[in-house]
PLY file of the C-alpha trace (Angstrom):
ply
format ascii 1.0
element vertex 58
property float x
property float y
property float z
element edge 57
property int vertex1
property int vertex2
end_header
99.34 111.42 164.75
100.90 108.82 162.11
98.46 109.50 159.84
99.00 112.94 159.98
102.86 112.85 159.27
101.77 110.64 156.33
99.53 113.25 155.12
102.17 115.98 155.61
104.45 114.12 153.84
102.52 113.24 150.56
101.91 117.19 150.86
105.36 118.25 150.70
106.54 115.58 147.97
103.38 117.29 145.68
104.51 120.64 146.44
108.06 119.92 145.85
107.65 118.39 142.74
104.96 121.27 140.88
107.84 123.36 142.24
110.37 121.22 140.78
108.62 120.96 137.39
107.46 125.04 137.47
111.37 125.84 138.11
112.59 123.80 135.31
110.12 124.60 132.93
110.62 128.97 133.64
114.30 128.39 133.68
114.50 129.37 137.34
117.24 126.76 138.97
116.41 128.15 142.49
113.18 127.33 142.21
113.62 123.99 140.65
116.21 123.18 143.66
113.89 124.16 146.36
111.26 121.85 144.80
113.85 119.25 144.64
114.53 119.76 148.48
111.14 119.97 149.28
110.72 116.71 147.78
113.09 115.15 149.20
112.01 116.45 153.13
108.85 114.63 152.05
110.50 111.06 150.99
112.73 111.19 154.46
109.20 111.92 156.14
107.77 109.19 154.46
110.58 106.68 155.26
110.92 107.87 158.73
106.78 107.04 159.16
107.49 103.89 157.09
110.11 102.64 159.63
107.84 103.64 162.61
105.33 101.55 161.31
107.71 98.57 160.67
109.16 98.70 164.59
105.46 99.03 166.33
104.29 95.73 168.03
101.07 94.76 165.90
0 1
1 2
2 3
3 4
4 5
5 6
6 7
7 8
8 9
9 10
10 11
11 12
12 13
13 14
14 15
15 16
16 17
17 18
18 19
19 20
20 21
21 22
22 23
23 24
24 25
25 26
26 27
27 28
28 29
29 30
30 31
31 32
32 33
33 34
34 35
35 36
36 37
37 38
38 39
39 40
40 41
41 42
42 43
43 44
44 45
45 46
46 47
47 48
48 49
49 50
50 51
51 52
52 53
53 54
54 55
55 56
56 57
């Protein structure tokens, strides 16, 4: 399950980065903001998974 969540985090960060760059390139601030939000969401998901891995017994 954790691998699935980590993959989702990477996907969200990648999609967000693309939206942000495209939005900035065409001057669409709404799209750029949406991309920043999606990228941040992916960062938070990755941080959550990293924290879960840190507390999980080995």
